[in-house]
C-alpha positions as CSV (number, residue, x, y, z in Angstrom):
1,M,5.9,-6.6,12.1
2,T,4.1,-5.6,9.0
3,G,1.4,-7.9,7.7
4,V,3.7,-9.1,4.9
5,Q,6.5,-9.9,7.4
6,R,4.1,-11.6,9.8
7,S,2.6,-13.9,7.2
8,A,6.0,-14.9,5.8
9,F,7.3,-15.8,9.3
10,E,4.2,-17.7,10.4
11,I,3.9,-19.8,7.2
12,V,7.6,-20.4,6.6
13,S,8.3,-21.3,10.3
14,R,5.6,-24.0,10.1
15,L,6.9,-25.5,6.9
16,V,10.4,-25.7,8.3
17,R,9.3,-27.2,11.7
18,E,7.1,-29.8,10.1
19,D,9.8,-31.0,7.6
20,P,13.2,-29.4,8.2
21,D,14.9,-31.7,5.7
22,K,12.7,-30.7,2.8
23,Y,13.1,-26.9,3.0
24,K,16.1,-24.5,2.9
25,L,15.8,-20.9,3.7
26,Y,17.9,-18.5,1.7
27,A,18.5,-14.8,2.4
28,P,21.1,-12.2,1.2
29,P,24.1,-11.3,3.4
30,P,22.8,-9.5,6.5
31,R,23.5,-5.8,6.9
32,E,24.3,-6.5,10.6
33,K,24.5,-9.6,12.7
34,E,21.4,-11.7,12.6
35,N,20.7,-14.9,14.4
36,D,17.4,-16.8,14.4
37,P,18.2,-20.5,15.2
38,S,14.5,-21.4,15.0
39,L,14.6,-20.8,11.3
40,N,18.2,-21.7,10.4
41,I,18.5,-19.1,7.6
42,E,21.4,-19.6,5.1
43,H,22.8,-16.2,4.1
44,R,24.3,-16.7,0.7
45,G,25.8,-14.5,-2.0
46,R,27.6,-11.1,-2.0
47,I,24.8,-8.7,-2.9
48,R,23.2,-7.1,0.2
49,H,20.4,-5.2,-1.6
50,G,17.4,-7.4,-1.4
51,H,15.9,-6.9,-4.9
52,L,19.3,-7.2,-6.7
53,W,20.1,-10.3,-4.7
54,E,16.7,-11.8,-5.5
55,Q,17.0,-11.2,-9.2
56,L,20.7,-12.0,-9.7
57,E,21.9,-14.4,-7.0
58,L,18.8,-16.3,-5.9
59,P,18.3,-17.9,-9.4
60,Q,21.9,-19.3,-9.2
61,L,21.1,-20.8,-5.8
62,M,18.0,-22.4,-7.3
63,K,20.0,-24.0,-10.1
64,R,22.0,-25.9,-7.5
65,T,18.9,-27.5,-6.1
66,G,18.4,-29.5,-9.3
67,R,15.4,-30.0,-11.5
68,E,13.1,-30.9,-8.5
69,G,13.7,-27.6,-6.6
70,V,10.7,-25.3,-6.2
71,L,11.0,-21.7,-4.9
72,Y,8.5,-20.2,-2.4
73,S,8.6,-16.4,-2.4
74,P,6.4,-15.2,0.5
75,V,6.7,-11.4,0.2
76,M,5.1,-10.3,-3.1
77,S,8.4,-10.4,-5.0
78,G,10.6,-13.0,-6.6
79,P,13.2,-13.7,-9.4
80,L,11.9,-13.5,-12.9
81,A,14.4,-16.2,-14.0
82,V,12.7,-18.9,-11.8
83,K,9.6,-20.4,-13.3
84,R,9.3,-23.3,-10.8
85,Q,8.1,-20.8,-8.2
86,V,5.1,-20.2,-5.9
87,L,4.6,-16.5,-5.1
88,T,2.4,-15.0,-2.3
89,M,0.6,-11.8,-3.3
90,H,-1.2,-9.8,-0.7
91,D,-2.4,-7.0,-3.0
92,L,-1.8,-5.1,-6.3
93,F,-1.8,-1.6,-4.7
94,P,1.6,-0.5,-6.1
95,V,0.2,-1.2,-9.6
96,E,-3.4,-0.1,-9.1
97,N,-2.8,2.8,-6.7
98,P,0.7,4.2,-7.4
99,E,-0.2,7.6,-5.8
100,W,0.0,5.9,-2.4
101,F,3.7,5.1,-2.9
102,S,7.0,6.7,-3.8
103,R,7.7,7.0,-7.5
104,A,10.6,4.6,-7.4
105,Y,8.7,1.9,-5.4
106,S,5.6,1.9,-7.6
107,A,7.6,2.0,-10.8
108,W,9.6,-1.1,-9.8
109,Y,6.5,-3.1,-8.9
110,R,4.6,-2.0,-12.0
111,L,7.5,-3.3,-14.0
112,L,8.0,-6.5,-12.0
113,I,4.5,-7.8,-11.0
114,P,2.9,-8.3,-14.4
115,R,5.9,-10.2,-15.7
116,L,6.4,-12.2,-12.5
117,L,2.7,-13.3,-12.2
118,R,2.7,-14.7,-15.7
119,R,5.9,-16.6,-15.2
120,V,5.5,-18.3,-11.9
121,A,3.8,-21.7,-11.5
122,Y,1.3,-20.6,-8.9
123,I,0.2,-17.5,-7.0
124,M,-1.1,-17.6,-3.4
125,A,-3.6,-14.8,-2.8
126,S,-4.2,-13.9,0.8
127,S,-7.9,-13.0,0.3
128,E,-10.7,-13.6,-2.2
129,Y,-10.5,-9.8,-2.9
130,T,-6.9,-10.0,-3.9
131,R,-7.5,-13.2,-5.9
132,E,-10.2,-11.6,-7.9
133,R,-8.1,-8.5,-8.6
134,I,-5.3,-10.6,-10.0
135,L,-7.5,-12.7,-12.2
136,C,-9.4,-9.7,-13.5
137,R,-6.4,-7.5,-14.2
138,Y,-4.1,-10.1,-15.8
139,G,-6.5,-12.7,-17.3
140,L,-4.7,-15.7,-15.7
141,P,-6.2,-19.2,-15.5
142,E,-8.3,-19.5,-12.3
143,D,-6.5,-22.6,-11.1
144,K,-3.2,-20.7,-11.1
145,V,-4.3,-18.3,-8.4
146,V,-4.9,-20.1,-5.1
147,L,-6.8,-18.6,-2.2
148,C,-4.7,-18.8,1.0
149,R,-6.4,-16.9,3.8
150,L,-4.0,-15.8,6.5
151,A,-4.6,-16.0,10.3
152,H,-3.6,-14.7,13.7
153,N,-1.1,-16.0,16.2
154,E,-2.5,-17.7,19.3
155,R,-0.9,-14.8,21.4
156,F,-3.9,-12.7,20.3
157,A,-6.5,-13.7,22.9
158,P,-8.8,-11.9,25.3
159,L,-7.5,-10.4,28.6
160,S,-9.2,-10.4,32.0
161,D,-10.4,-7.1,33.3
162,E,-7.5,-7.2,35.8
163,E,-4.9,-7.8,33.1
164,A,-6.3,-5.0,31.0
165,A,-6.3,-2.5,33.9
166,R,-2.7,-3.5,34.9
167,F,-1.5,-3.0,31.3
168,R,-3.1,0.4,30.9
169,E,-1.6,1.5,34.2
170,E,1.9,0.2,33.3
171,Q,1.7,2.0,29.9
172,G,0.2,5.2,31.1
173,L,-2.8,4.6,28.9
174,P,-6.3,6.0,29.6
175,D,-9.0,3.8,31.2
176,R,-11.1,4.1,28.0
177,Y,-9.6,4.4,24.5
178,L,-10.4,3.7,20.9
179,L,-7.5,2.1,19.2
180,Y,-6.0,2.3,15.7
181,V,-3.1,0.0,14.8
182,G,-1.1,0.3,11.6
183,S,1.5,2.2,9.7
184,V,0.9,5.9,9.0
185,E,0.6,6.0,5.2
186,P,-2.0,7.3,2.6
187,R,-3.9,4.1,2.3
188,K,-4.8,3.9,6.0
189,N,-7.0,7.0,5.7
190,L,-6.3,8.5,9.1
191,K,-7.7,11.8,8.0
192,T,-11.3,10.4,8.0
193,L,-10.8,8.7,11.4
194,V,-9.4,11.8,13.1
195,S,-12.1,14.0,11.5
196,A,-14.8,11.6,12.7
197,W,-13.3,11.2,16.1
198,K,-13.3,14.9,16.9
199,R,-17.0,15.0,16.4
200,T,-17.9,12.1,18.7
201,L,-19.6,12.4,22.0
202,A,-17.0,9.9,23.3
203,H,-14.3,12.4,22.5
204,E,-16.1,15.1,24.5
205,Q,-16.6,12.6,27.4
206,G,-12.9,11.9,27.8
207,V,-12.4,8.7,25.8
208,K,-9.0,8.9,24.0
209,L,-8.0,7.9,20.5
210,V,-4.7,5.9,20.7
211,I,-2.7,5.4,17.5
212,A,0.0,2.7,17.4
213,G,2.2,2.7,14.3
214,G,5.1,4.6,12.9
215,A,5.3,6.6,9.7
216,G,5.7,4.5,6.6
217,Q,9.2,4.3,5.0
218,K,9.8,7.3,2.7
219,A,11.4,4.9,0.2
220,V,8.1,3.1,-0.1
221,F,5.2,5.5,0.7
222,N,4.1,8.9,-0.5
223,A,4.9,10.8,2.7
224,A,3.1,13.9,1.5
225,E,-0.3,12.2,1.8
226,S,0.3,10.0,4.8
227,G,-1.6,12.0,7.4
228,A,1.4,12.1,9.8
229,E,0.7,15.7,10.6
230,L,-2.5,14.6,12.4
231,L,-0.4,12.8,15.1
232,Q,0.6,16.2,16.5
233,D,-3.0,16.9,17.6
234,P,-2.9,17.1,21.5
235,T,-6.2,15.2,21.8
236,I,-4.6,12.1,20.2
237,R,-2.2,9.7,21.9
238,S,0.4,8.5,19.4
239,L,2.5,5.6,20.6
240,G,4.6,5.4,17.4
241,Y,6.1,1.9,16.8
242,F,4.8,-0.5,19.4
243,S,6.3,-3.7,20.6
244,D,5.0,-6.7,18.7
245,E,5.3,-8.7,21.9
246,S,2.8,-6.4,23.7
247,L,0.5,-5.8,20.8
248,P,-2.1,-8.4,22.0
249,L,-2.3,-6.4,25.3
250,L,-2.8,-3.2,23.5
251,Y,-5.8,-4.7,21.6
252,G,-7.2,-6.4,24.6
253,A,-7.2,-3.3,26.8
254,A,-9.0,-1.1,24.2
255,E,-12.7,-0.5,24.3
256,A,-12.9,-0.7,20.6
257,F,-10.8,-0.9,17.5
258,A,-11.1,1.2,14.3
259,L,-9.6,0.8,10.9
260,P,-10.9,3.2,8.2
261,S,-8.4,1.9,5.5
262,L,-9.2,2.7,1.9
263,A,-8.0,-0.8,0.9
264,E,-6.4,-3.9,2.5
265,G,-5.0,-7.0,0.9
266,F,-6.0,-8.9,4.0
267,G,-6.3,-6.7,7.1
268,F,-4.4,-8.3,10.0
269,P,-5.4,-5.7,12.6
270,V,-9.1,-6.5,12.1
271,L,-8.6,-10.2,12.7
272,E,-6.2,-9.6,15.6
273,A,-8.5,-7.2,17.3
274,M,-11.4,-9.7,17.0
275,A,-9.2,-12.5,18.3
276,C,-8.6,-10.3,21.4
277,G,-12.3,-9.8,22.0
278,T,-12.2,-6.2,21.0
279,P,-15.2,-4.7,19.1
280,V,-14.2,-3.7,15.6
281,I,-15.3,-0.9,13.3
282,C,-13.7,-1.1,9.9
283,S,-14.2,-0.2,6.2
284,N,-16.8,-2.0,4.2
285,T,-14.4,-2.3,1.2
286,T,-11.8,-4.7,-0.2
287,S,-10.7,-7.5,2.1
288,T,-11.6,-5.9,5.5
289,A,-15.3,-6.7,4.9
290,E,-14.3,-10.2,3.8
291,V,-12.3,-10.9,7.0
292,A,-14.7,-9.3,9.4
293,G,-17.9,-10.8,8.0
294,E,-20.9,-9.8,10.1
295,A,-18.8,-9.7,13.3
296,A,-17.8,-6.0,12.9
297,R,-19.4,-2.7,12.2
298,L,-18.7,-1.9,8.5
299,E,-18.7,1.7,7.2
300,P,-17.8,3.5,4.0
301,P,-14.1,4.6,4.5
302,L,-14.6,8.2,3.3
303,E,-17.8,9.1,5.1
304,A,-16.7,10.7,8.3
305,E,-20.3,11.2,9.6
306,A,-21.0,7.5,9.4
307,W,-17.8,6.8,11.3
308,T,-18.8,9.3,14.0
309,Q,-22.1,7.6,14.5
310,A,-20.5,4.1,14.4
311,I,-17.9,5.0,17.1
312,D,-20.5,6.6,19.4
313,S,-23.0,3.8,19.1
314,T,-20.4,1.2,19.8
315,L,-18.7,3.0,22.8
316,S,-22.0,4.1,24.4
317,D,-23.7,0.7,24.5
318,P,-22.2,-2.1,26.7
319,A,-24.7,-4.6,25.2
320,T,-23.5,-3.9,21.7
321,Q,-19.9,-4.2,22.8
322,K,-20.6,-7.6,24.4
323,R,-22.3,-8.9,21.3
324,M,-19.5,-7.7,19.0
325,R,-16.9,-9.3,21.3
326,L,-18.6,-12.7,21.1
327,E,-19.2,-12.5,17.3
328,G,-15.6,-11.3,16.8
329,L,-14.1,-14.2,18.8
330,K,-16.3,-16.7,16.8
331,R,-15.3,-15.2,13.5
332,A,-11.5,-15.1,14.4
333,S,-11.6,-18.8,15.4
334,G,-12.2,-19.8,11.8
335,F,-8.7,-18.6,10.6
336,S,-5.7,-20.9,11.0
337,W,-2.0,-20.6,10.3
338,S,-1.8,-24.4,10.1
339,K,-4.4,-24.3,7.3
340,A,-2.5,-21.6,5.5
341,A,0.8,-23.4,5.7
342,A,-0.9,-26.6,4.5
343,T,-2.3,-24.8,1.5
344,V,1.2,-23.5,0.6
345,R,2.8,-26.9,1.1
346,E,0.2,-28.6,-1.1
347,T,0.7,-26.0,-3.8
348,L,4.5,-26.3,-3.7
349,E,4.1,-30.1,-4.1
350,A,1.8,-29.6,-7.1
351,V,4.5,-27.8,-9.1
């Protein structure tokens, strides 16, 4: 799952479980057979294209709910015709950094987001960084933009040494590896990570760099600047898309985790790695520093030499790794999906 998909599922599933009579889940007609009885999604309308359905048919569905109906749009997009709406925004990257995306994608969001943010009743921001960017760019009232920090699923937890060794053997992974998890797209800054990695002592000593994540969709991202060509390097183990079910094992069996992203709206991989007891090295910018706090090693995303030193100092010192594991676990314990869902519920009820 992407971060946007994960947050939508975690929050919406909790709302529905806690009060199934209060909430209805609408979606466009599926392109192929879909069945998720745990969520009881109602596929309505004739339009299959998501954005067209959202703008043309979803408002009609909302009218049928009556004057008291409130729409929750959890994935950074919603119908302009519906004012009684709470919208989750993870970032403003398509607006502020259009060079990271395809022309069509960034053009659509540059058109939609300013208008939508001004029309909806409330905006849920997934980090203080995102909240401040929304307030600063659009001059909205502070009480309209609500901080709703995201969390990690309880599946993300530390492994025993035996479990980690068994997983590495089953997957054919090296005994020692530095892990990156995320899509391959311009914002993730893989060029700096690979450049730094090749200069590390750890690399020379046989530790491997493992990259889990597929290339970003060409309809969304600027493929020319994604860094996908770096995955052909024989010294790097690229896993491509990795099973969401096994992702906690991949984190837990790693010696450390690295995320040199130029910008994140929240930064799920940082939190998930910490929850698995894996030492984290991440960028000192945007929301990654906010999520990691003092529990991770923070570095400027474009300074390859700083990343080289950070990787080597982390991988060469067991005492440092132990301290980072403990601090990461403590930090991760403060994030809760139940709290996030409660914040959304309270905001919906305030409309």
